[in-house]
C-alpha positions as CSV (number, residue, x, y, z in Angstrom):
1,L,130.7,5.0,-12.5
2,S,129.1,8.0,-10.2
3,I,126.4,10.1,-11.7
4,T,125.3,13.4,-10.0
5,A,122.4,15.1,-11.3
6,F,120.9,19.0,-10.2
7,G,117.9,20.2,-11.2
8,T,115.4,23.1,-10.0
9,V,111.7,23.6,-9.0
10,P,110.0,26.8,-8.7
11,A,110.4,28.5,-5.5
12,G,107.7,27.3,-3.2
13,R,106.8,24.0,-5.1
14,M,109.1,21.6,-4.1
15,V,107.4,18.4,-3.1
16,K,109.1,17.3,0.1
17,R,108.3,13.6,1.9
18,S,107.5,15.4,5.3
19,G,104.0,16.8,3.6
20,A,102.2,13.7,4.6
21,K,98.9,14.6,7.1
22,P,96.8,12.5,8.8
23,G,93.7,11.4,6.6
24,D,95.5,12.2,3.3
25,V,94.9,9.4,0.5
26,V,98.5,7.4,-0.2
27,L,99.1,7.3,-3.8
28,V,101.5,5.2,-6.2
29,S,102.2,5.7,-10.0
30,G,102.3,2.7,-12.3
31,S,102.5,-0.9,-10.8
32,I,104.6,-2.1,-8.0
33,G,107.3,-5.0,-7.9
34,D,107.9,-5.4,-11.8
35,G,111.3,-4.3,-11.0
36,A,112.8,-6.5,-8.1
37,L,110.3,-9.8,-10.0
38,G,112.1,-8.4,-13.6
39,L,116.0,-8.4,-11.6
40,K,114.9,-12.4,-10.7
41,A,113.4,-12.8,-14.3
42,H,116.7,-11.6,-16.2
43,G,119.3,-12.6,-13.8
44,P,121.5,-15.7,-14.6
45,D,120.4,-18.0,-11.9
46,K,116.2,-17.9,-12.3
47,P,113.9,-19.3,-9.8
48,D,111.7,-21.9,-10.7
49,W,108.8,-19.6,-10.8
50,V,110.2,-17.8,-13.9
51,A,109.6,-21.3,-15.9
52,A,106.2,-20.8,-15.3
53,L,105.5,-17.4,-17.1
54,G,105.2,-16.8,-20.5
55,P,107.6,-15.3,-23.1
56,Q,105.7,-11.8,-23.0
57,D,105.5,-12.0,-19.1
58,R,109.1,-12.6,-18.5
59,A,110.0,-10.3,-21.2
60,F,107.7,-7.5,-19.9
61,L,109.3,-7.9,-16.3
62,S,113.0,-7.6,-17.6
63,D,112.2,-4.8,-19.8
64,R,110.9,-3.0,-16.0
65,Y,113.8,-3.6,-14.5
66,L,116.7,-2.8,-17.1
67,H,114.6,0.1,-18.9
68,P,112.8,1.8,-16.1
69,Q,110.5,5.0,-16.7
70,P,110.7,8.1,-15.1
71,R,107.5,9.3,-14.1
72,C,108.5,13.1,-14.8
73,A,105.3,13.7,-16.6
74,L,103.6,13.5,-13.4
75,A,105.5,16.2,-11.8
76,E,103.5,19.3,-12.4
77,A,100.4,17.9,-11.0
78,L,102.3,16.4,-7.6
79,Q,103.8,20.0,-7.3
80,R,99.9,21.5,-7.5
81,H,98.2,19.0,-5.6
82,A,100.6,16.2,-3.5
83,S,101.6,16.5,-0.1
84,A,104.3,14.3,-0.1
85,A,106.0,12.4,-2.6
86,M,108.8,10.4,-3.6
87,D,109.8,7.8,-6.2
88,I,109.9,3.6,-5.1
89,S,113.4,3.0,-5.7
90,D,114.1,1.2,-2.4
91,G,110.7,-1.2,-2.6
92,L,107.2,0.3,-1.7
93,V,107.6,-0.9,1.7
94,G,110.9,0.7,2.5
95,D,110.1,4.0,0.9
96,L,106.7,4.3,2.5
97,A,108.4,4.2,5.7
98,K,110.9,6.9,4.7
99,L,108.2,9.2,3.7
100,L,106.4,8.3,7.0
101,K,109.0,9.0,9.3
102,A,109.8,12.2,7.6
103,S,106.2,12.9,8.2
104,H,106.4,12.0,11.5
105,A,103.0,10.4,10.5
106,G,102.4,6.6,10.3
107,A,99.6,4.7,7.6
108,E,97.1,2.6,7.0
109,I,97.9,0.3,3.5
110,D,95.4,-1.9,2.2
111,L,98.1,-4.4,0.1
112,D,95.0,-5.8,-2.0
113,A,94.9,-2.4,-3.9
114,V,98.5,-2.3,-4.5
115,P,98.7,-2.4,-8.5
116,L,100.0,-5.1,-10.5
117,S,101.0,-5.8,-13.5
118,P,99.3,-9.0,-15.2
119,A,103.1,-9.8,-15.7
120,A,103.9,-9.8,-11.9
121,R,99.9,-11.3,-11.4
122,A,101.3,-14.1,-13.5
123,A,104.3,-14.8,-11.4
124,L,102.7,-14.5,-8.3
125,M,100.0,-17.0,-9.4
126,A,102.9,-19.6,-9.8
127,A,104.6,-18.6,-6.7
128,P,102.1,-16.5,-4.1
129,A,105.0,-16.1,-2.0
130,L,106.4,-13.4,-4.2
131,A,103.9,-11.3,-3.3
132,E,106.3,-10.1,-0.4
133,L,109.3,-9.4,-3.1
134,A,106.7,-7.3,-4.9
135,W,106.0,-5.3,-2.2
136,T,109.3,-5.2,-0.7
137,G,111.9,-5.0,-3.6
138,G,112.7,-2.4,-5.3
139,D,114.4,-0.5,-8.4
140,D,109.9,0.5,-9.7
141,Y,110.7,3.6,-10.1
142,E,106.9,4.9,-9.4
143,I,105.9,7.8,-7.5
144,L,104.5,7.1,-4.2
145,C,102.7,10.6,-2.5
146,T,99.9,11.8,-0.7
147,A,97.5,14.2,-1.3
148,S,94.7,15.6,1.0
149,E,90.8,14.8,0.4
150,R,90.3,17.9,-1.2
151,E,93.6,17.6,-3.5
152,Y,92.9,14.0,-4.0
153,P,90.1,14.3,-7.0
154,A,92.5,16.8,-9.0
155,L,95.9,14.6,-8.9
156,M,93.6,11.8,-9.9
157,A,92.2,13.6,-12.7
158,A,95.9,15.1,-13.4
159,A,97.4,11.7,-13.8
160,E,93.9,10.4,-16.2
161,E,94.8,13.1,-18.3
162,I,98.3,12.0,-18.9
163,R,96.9,8.3,-19.0
164,L,99.4,7.3,-15.8
165,P,97.5,5.2,-13.6
166,L,97.8,6.2,-9.7
167,T,96.3,3.9,-7.4
168,P,95.0,4.9,-4.0
169,I,96.7,2.2,-1.3
170,G,95.9,3.2,2.0
171,R,95.6,6.7,4.0
172,V,97.8,8.7,6.3
173,T,97.0,8.2,10.1
174,S,98.5,10.3,12.7
175,E,100.2,7.2,14.8
176,A,103.8,8.0,13.8
177,G,106.1,5.0,13.0
178,T,102.9,2.8,12.5
179,V,102.0,1.2,9.3
180,T,99.6,-1.3,9.3
181,Y,99.1,-3.6,6.5
182,R,95.7,-5.2,5.3
183,E,94.8,-7.6,2.7
């Protein structure tokens, strides 16, 4: 099965991966890690940590993997306020590297600030080593974006208005290709 999608963006309004600038705030929408954890919770060979989750947490993670929720409602705000943006389909760490490479920039990321759902937190309580999977696994389909210090408050307000959590997790640096992760 192959699907090709086409779309249009008003002239001059496309937000590319290549627009991040040193000093910009790095943000993510929603919660990170649910897709990758959901694949494990839904799959046939469930790891031991899955048994430690309650039925609601298992169902939530499985649903996030099986039914991703595109963040289309954020598109207009991104066009107005973001300097760079892309979806998180290959994991936060991998997709951040792609955005930074396109922007010829680096970043400092606070891993403790990365938003996790209550179900993902329960999984990490059962198996702390899953934190790496949450940060590197794919299938979240959340938005990774950057915004200048000037545009950041307006982007946050727009996300709040549509009731979509947007969380700052770090800053863009001038050190191309260098990402510092702090906990």
